[in-house]
C-alpha positions in Angstrom: 54.7 -42.6 -99.2 53.2 -39.2 -100.5 56.2 -36.5 -100.7 55.0 -33.6 -98.4 54.9 -30.3 -100.0 56.6 -27.5 -98.6 54.2 -25.6 -96.0 54.2 -23.8 -92.4 53.9 -27.0 -90.4 54.8 -28.4 -86.8 56.7 -31.4 -88.4 60.6 -30.5 -89.1 61.3 -31.0 -92.9 64.6 -32.4 -92.1 63.4 -35.7 -90.4 62.4 -38.9 -91.8 58.6 -39.5 -92.3 57.2 -41.5 -89.6 53.9 -43.7 -90.4 51.2 -43.0 -87.7 49.4 -45.9 -86.3 45.7 -45.0 -87.2 44.5 -48.8 -87.3 43.0 -48.1 -83.7 41.1 -45.0 -85.0 40.4 -45.2 -88.5 38.3 -48.2 -90.2 39.1 -49.7 -93.3 36.1 -47.3 -95.0 37.5 -44.5 -93.5 40.8 -44.9 -94.6 39.8 -45.6 -98.2 37.9 -42.3 -98.0 41.3 -40.1 -97.5 42.9 -39.5 -100.5 46.2 -38.7 -99.3 47.8 -39.3 -96.1 50.0 -36.4 -94.5 50.6 -34.8 -91.6 48.2 -31.6 -90.5 49.1 -28.1 -90.9 49.6 -25.9 -88.2 46.5 -23.8 -89.4 44.1 -25.8 -86.9 41.5 -25.3 -88.9 43.0 -26.4 -92.3 43.3 -29.8 -90.2 39.9 -29.6 -89.1 38.6 -29.2 -93.1 40.9 -31.8 -93.7 39.0 -34.2 -90.9 35.7 -33.1 -91.9 36.2 -34.2 -95.2 37.0 -37.9 -94.0 33.8 -38.2 -92.5 35.1 -38.1 -88.9 33.9 -36.9 -85.6 35.3 -33.2 -85.6 34.7 -32.9 -81.7 38.2 -34.4 -80.4 40.0 -33.0 -77.5 42.5 -30.3 -78.3 46.5 -30.3 -77.4 47.9 -27.0 -76.5 51.2 -25.8 -78.2 54.3 -24.0 -76.6 56.9 -22.9 -79.2 60.3 -23.0 -78.1 60.9 -20.1 -76.6 57.4 -20.4 -74.2 54.9 -18.6 -76.1 51.9 -19.9 -76.9 50.9 -21.2 -80.0 47.6 -22.6 -81.8 46.4 -26.1 -80.5 47.0 -29.3 -82.2 45.6 -32.9 -82.2 46.0 -35.8 -80.1 47.4 -37.5 -83.0 49.9 -35.1 -84.2 51.2 -34.8 -80.5 51.7 -38.2 -80.1 53.8 -38.6 -82.8 55.7 -35.3 -81.8 56.5 -36.6 -78.1 57.1 -39.8 -80.3 59.9 -38.5 -82.2 61.6 -36.4 -79.8 61.0 -33.5 -81.0 58.6 -32.1 -78.1 58.1 -32.3 -74.8 55.3 -32.6 -72.1 54.9 -29.3 -69.9 51.7 -29.5 -68.3 49.0 -32.7 -67.9 45.9 -31.1 -67.3 45.5 -29.1 -69.5 47.3 -31.4 -71.8 50.3 -28.9 -72.9 53.5 -29.8 -75.0 56.3 -27.1 -76.0 58.3 -27.7 -79.0 62.3 -28.3 -79.4 62.4 -26.8 -82.4 61.8 -23.3 -84.5 58.7 -23.3 -86.1 56.3 -21.0 -88.1 53.9 -18.4 -85.4 50.8 -18.4 -87.4 48.1 -17.2 -85.1 44.3 -17.0 -85.7 41.7 -14.7 -83.9 41.5 -16.0 -80.6 38.3 -14.5 -78.4 38.1 -15.1 -74.8 34.8 -14.5 -73.1 34.9 -14.5 -69.1 31.2 -15.0 -67.5 32.7 -13.2 -64.2 30.9 -14.1 -61.0 31.0 -14.0 -56.8 31.5 -17.8 -56.6 31.8 -19.4 -59.8 33.2 -18.1 -63.3 32.7 -19.4 -66.9 35.5 -19.7 -69.4 35.4 -20.3 -72.8 38.1 -19.7 -75.8 36.3 -19.1 -79.6 38.0 -18.9 -82.7 36.0 -18.2 -85.9 35.0 -22.1 -86.4 35.6 -23.8 -83.2 35.7 -23.7 -79.2 39.4 -24.5 -77.9 38.9 -24.4 -74.4 35.6 -24.6 -71.7 36.0 -24.5 -68.1 34.1 -23.7 -64.9 36.4 -22.3 -62.2 35.1 -22.2 -58.5 36.4 -19.4 -56.4 37.0 -19.6 -52.4 34.0 -18.3 -50.1 35.9 -18.6 -47.1 38.0 -15.2 -47.0 35.7 -13.2 -44.8 35.8 -16.0 -42.4 39.2 -16.7 -42.3 40.3 -12.7 -41.8 37.7 -12.2 -39.2 39.5 -15.1 -37.1 42.8 -14.1 -37.9 42.0 -10.6 -37.0 40.3 -12.1 -33.3 43.9 -14.1 -32.7 45.8 -10.8 -33.7 43.5 -8.5 -31.3 44.1 -11.1 -28.5 47.5 -11.7 -28.9 48.6 -8.1 -29.2 46.2 -7.3 -26.0 48.3 -10.1 -23.9 51.9 -9.3 -25.5 51.9 -5.5 -26.2 48.8 -4.2 -23.8 51.2 -1.1 -23.1 51.6 0.1 -26.9 49.4 2.8 -28.0 46.8 1.8 -30.5 47.8 2.4 -34.1 44.6 1.2 -36.1 43.0 4.6 -37.2 46.3 6.6 -38.5 46.8 4.4 -41.9 46.4 5.8 -44.9 43.7 4.4 -47.4 45.1 4.1 -50.6 43.2 5.0 -54.0 41.3 2.0 -55.2 41.5 0.2 -52.4 39.0 -2.5 -52.4 38.3 -5.1 -49.1 40.6 -8.2 -49.0 37.9 -10.3 -50.2 36.9 -8.3 -52.8 40.6 -8.3 -54.1 41.2 -11.6 -53.9 38.4 -12.2 -56.1 39.3 -9.6 -58.4 43.1 -11.2 -58.4 41.7 -15.1 -58.7 40.0 -13.5 -62.4 43.1 -11.9 -63.4 44.9 -15.2 -62.8 42.7 -17.4 -64.3 42.9 -15.4 -67.7 46.6 -15.4 -67.1 46.8 -19.1 -67.0 44.3 -19.6 -70.0 46.8 -16.9 -72.2 49.5 -19.1 -71.2 48.3 -21.9 -73.1 46.5 -20.1 -75.9 47.6 -16.8 -78.1 44.2 -14.9 -77.1 43.7 -11.5 -79.2 40.6 -10.4 -77.4 39.2 -10.4 -74.2 35.5 -10.2 -73.8 33.8 -9.8 -69.8 30.4 -9.8 -68.8 29.4 -7.0 -66.7 26.3 -5.8 -64.7 25.0 -3.4 -62.4 22.5 -4.5 -59.9 19.9 -2.7 -58.2 19.7 -3.9 -54.9 16.4 -1.8 -53.5 14.6 -3.1 -57.1 15.7 -6.5 -56.2 13.8 -6.0 -52.7 10.8 -4.4 -54.2 10.0 -4.3 -57.4 7.4 -1.4 -57.3 10.2 1.1 -56.0 10.7 3.8 -57.9 11.4 7.7 -57.6 11.0 8.9 -53.8 10.8 5.6 -52.3 14.9 5.2 -52.6 15.4 7.7 -49.8 12.5 5.9 -47.8 13.5 2.6 -46.8 11.7 0.7 -44.3 13.9 2.1 -41.3 12.6 5.4 -42.1 11.2 7.6 -39.2 12.9 5.3 -36.5 15.7 6.4 -34.1 17.9 3.3 -35.0 17.9 -0.6 -36.0 17.0 -1.7 -32.6 13.4 -0.1 -32.4 12.8 -1.0 -36.3 13.3 -4.6 -35.2 11.1 -4.5 -32.0 8.5 -2.7 -33.6 8.6 -5.0 -37.0 8.5 -8.2 -34.4 5.4 -6.5 -32.4 7.5 -6.6 -29.3 7.3 -10.1 -29.0 9.7 -12.8 -28.4 10.0 -14.7 -31.9 11.0 -17.8 -30.2 8.5 -18.6 -27.6 5.9 -16.2 -28.4 5.7 -14.4 -25.2 5.4 -17.7 -23.0 7.8 -16.7 -21.1 6.6 -13.6 -19.6 9.8 -12.1 -19.5 9.5 -8.6 -20.4 13.3 -8.0 -21.4 13.7 -8.3 -25.0 17.2 -8.8 -27.0 17.6 -7.9 -30.1 19.7 -11.3 -31.4 21.9 -11.9 -34.8 20.8 -14.9 -36.6 24.4 -15.6 -37.9 27.2 -13.8 -36.5 27.8 -10.3 -37.0 31.1 -10.9 -39.2 29.2 -13.1 -41.5 25.3 -11.5 -41.8 25.9 -7.8 -40.3 23.6 -5.7 -38.6 21.0 -5.7 -41.7 17.1 -6.0 -40.8 16.9 -9.4 -42.3 20.0 -10.7 -40.0 18.6 -9.4 -36.7 15.5 -11.1 -34.6 13.6 -10.1 -31.3 14.1 -12.8 -28.0 13.5 -12.7 -24.8 16.1 -12.3 -22.2 16.0 -16.1 -21.5 15.6 -17.4 -24.9 18.8 -15.5 -26.1 21.0 -16.8 -23.2 19.6 -20.1 -24.3 20.5 -19.5 -27.9 24.0 -17.9 -27.0 25.0 -20.9 -24.9 23.7 -23.5 -27.3 21.1 -24.9 -25.3 18.2 -24.6 -28.1 18.3 -23.7 -31.8 16.5 -21.2 -33.7 14.4 -22.6 -36.7 15.0 -19.5 -38.6 17.3 -19.0 -41.6 17.9 -15.3 -42.5 17.5 -14.1 -46.0 19.8 -14.3 -48.8 22.1 -11.6 -48.9 23.2 -9.3 -51.7 27.2 -9.9 -51.6 27.5 -11.8 -55.0 25.1 -8.2 -56.7 27.6 -5.8 -54.6 30.8 -7.4 -55.7 29.9 -7.7 -59.3 29.0 -3.8 -58.9 32.2 -3.2 -57.3 34.6 -4.3 -59.4 32.8 -4.3 -63.0 34.9 -1.8 -64.8 37.8 -2.4 -62.1 38.6 -5.7 -63.6 38.2 -4.2 -67.1 40.6 -1.4 -66.7 43.4 -3.8 -64.8 43.5 -5.8 -67.6 43.8 -2.8 -70.0 46.7 -1.5 -67.9 48.4 -5.3 -68.4 48.4 -4.4 -72.3 45.4 -6.4 -73.3 42.5 -5.8 -75.7 39.5 -5.9 -73.4 35.7 -4.9 -73.9 32.6 -5.5 -71.9 29.4 -7.2 -72.6 26.1 -7.3 -70.8 23.7 -10.1 -69.2 20.8 -9.3 -71.1 23.2 -9.8 -74.6 24.0 -13.6 -73.1 20.3 -14.5 -72.8 19.1 -13.6 -75.7 22.0 -15.2 -77.5 21.7 -18.1 -75.2 17.8 -18.4 -76.0 18.3 -18.1 -79.8 20.7 -21.2 -79.8 18.5 -23.0 -77.3 21.6 -23.6 -75.1 20.8 -24.7 -71.2 21.8 -22.2 -68.6 25.5 -22.6 -67.2 28.6 -20.4 -66.8 30.2 -22.6 -69.7 27.7 -22.0 -72.2 27.0 -18.1 -71.2 31.4 -18.2 -71.6 31.0 -19.4 -74.9 28.3 -16.6 -76.0 30.3 -13.8 -74.5 33.3 -14.7 -77.1 31.3 -14.7 -79.8 29.8 -17.9 -80.2 27.2 -18.8 -82.9 27.0 -22.5 -83.8 30.8 -23.3 -83.8 31.8 -26.8 -82.9 31.6 -26.9 -79.4 34.9 -28.8 -77.2 33.9 -32.0 -75.4 36.8 -31.6 -72.8 35.1 -29.3 -70.2 37.3 -28.4 -67.1 36.4 -27.9 -63.5 38.6 -25.8 -61.8 38.5 -25.2 -57.8 40.3 -23.1 -56.1 41.9 -23.7 -53.0 43.9 -22.6 -49.7 47.1 -22.8 -50.3 48.6 -22.9 -46.7 47.8 -23.4 -43.2 49.9 -21.2 -40.6 47.4 -21.6 -37.9 49.5 -22.9 -34.8 46.7 -24.0 -32.8 43.8 -25.5 -34.1 40.7 -27.1 -32.0 39.1 -26.6 -28.7 42.2 -27.4 -26.7 44.1 -24.3 -28.1 47.1 -25.6 -25.8 47.7 -28.6 -28.3 50.1 -27.3 -31.3 49.3 -27.9 -34.8 52.0 -30.6 -35.5 50.5 -32.1 -38.9 53.4 -32.8 -41.4 53.2 -31.0 -44.9 54.1 -34.1 -46.4 53.1 -37.8 -45.6 54.8 -40.7 -47.6 55.6 -38.0 -50.3 51.9 -37.0 -50.8 50.4 -33.7 -49.4 47.0 -32.2 -49.0 45.3 -31.5 -52.7 47.8 -33.3 -54.7 46.4 -35.4 -57.8 46.8 -38.7 -57.7 45.9 -42.2 -59.6 44.2 -44.8 -57.6 43.0 -48.2 -59.0 42.8 -46.1 -62.5 40.9 -43.4 -61.2 42.2 -39.7 -60.9 41.1 -38.1 -57.7 42.7 -35.7 -55.2 44.2 -35.8 -51.5 41.4 -34.1 -49.3 42.6 -35.6 -46.1 45.8 -37.4 -44.9 46.7 -39.5 -41.9 50.5 -39.9 -40.5 49.7 -43.7 -40.9 49.9 -43.2 -44.5 46.3 -43.2 -45.1 44.3 -40.9 -47.4 40.8 -39.5 -48.2 40.3 -39.6 -51.8 37.9 -37.2 -53.6 36.9 -35.4 -57.3 36.5 -31.9 -57.2 32.9 -31.9 -57.1 32.8 -33.3 -54.2 32.5 -37.2 -55.0 34.0 -39.4 -52.3 36.3 -42.2 -54.3 37.9 -43.8 -51.3 37.9 -42.7 -47.8 40.9 -44.3 -46.5 43.3 -45.5 -49.6 46.5 -46.6 -48.6 49.9 -44.7 -49.8 51.3 -47.6 -51.6 48.3 -47.7 -53.8 48.6 -44.3 -55.1 50.5 -43.0 -58.0 51.3 -38.9 -57.8 49.9 -37.3 -61.0 50.6 -33.4 -60.5 51.3 -31.2 -57.2 49.0 -29.1 -55.7 48.3 -26.3 -56.7 46.0 -22.9 -55.5 43.6 -24.0 -58.6 42.7 -27.7 -58.9 42.0 -28.8 -62.1 40.0 -31.9 -63.8 37.9 -33.0 -66.8 34.6 -32.9 -66.0 32.9 -35.6 -66.7 
């Protein structure tokens, strides 16, 4: 075998050379085209160039590498990782994304790595790019049930205090609001963005972060022709209150029976509950007293859907600078970009609209080799501390956390398929699904499951 030259590489110089098993990967012609077989350099682009000269497919999944002290290094190829693990000079740290840690001191040569973040209300696009290729691509789906759960928790808390401590003086209005305070639901999404960025920085040496920010004119979205004094004169101008406007808008007629009941008493009804839809006019409807009682008791259902709100637009306008400032305070080199720049670059490269493509463009992607492995990340609830569940509230929630060694959201292997536990039964049968909602098995037996990863706040799988 040809003697290795002295250079900065992952392979220690004091161990014997190991022949890699390339017979299953390279055919005879490809093998003959390689002038000298040798291990790849620590520089991933150098390894990429060598592979490209051999005429092989450059789009191979990357294996992320940590140094002996846990600091992220440049990723390597699957073959190099396999050799390191076989020799015992590395160990597996994480399965998804596959990450190894070196067990010996090595050089720490790093390239310029840029992380692009397509921030959003419910979905986030993430992409890590160098000058020559893309190292990481993922789409994260955030939780959207925070507002509902907080409202439910508030209801339980108030009812409990009313029953248990009715003699106490109310204290809910004597709390100081700290500077920079955000609503819990918005703060949660902001923290989720930072957590996802920190997770990527834990496996890749990110040197620069670019975040797409946006400011939305909600009045302009509602009425594209609005201008000047029109911003001060909304739809409720010259009305005493919202109720008067709703009755005028609906011509003082019940919107369900259209006045057939001859009931003269009219009510203003929330299409969605107040805690979800609020008191905005788009969520209010005029009903007669009879129809209103039937709707409240669930005897009839309204075939009317409220207009979509502007939660996402409000969120983006609220936290766009807070996210950048927070990352700067944590010692990151962070900058911002705008949506029109991303759109212009996407059209120029002919890429379809997606969160991962937007993240690639935000990171400065312009013709680099794209990674073939795209991850889907789903944020889930960590635990449920509710003491009672269901309509029969006197029955305690006694569901066990672990059943036959498995818990909810564990990643398991069933019949050669990687999936997650979305439902469990004390009998030892589990509901298995993919993160995109695809059902794998409705009642899989515990003996047929193999644990791959324990449940986490952010579940991750390779998008197929």
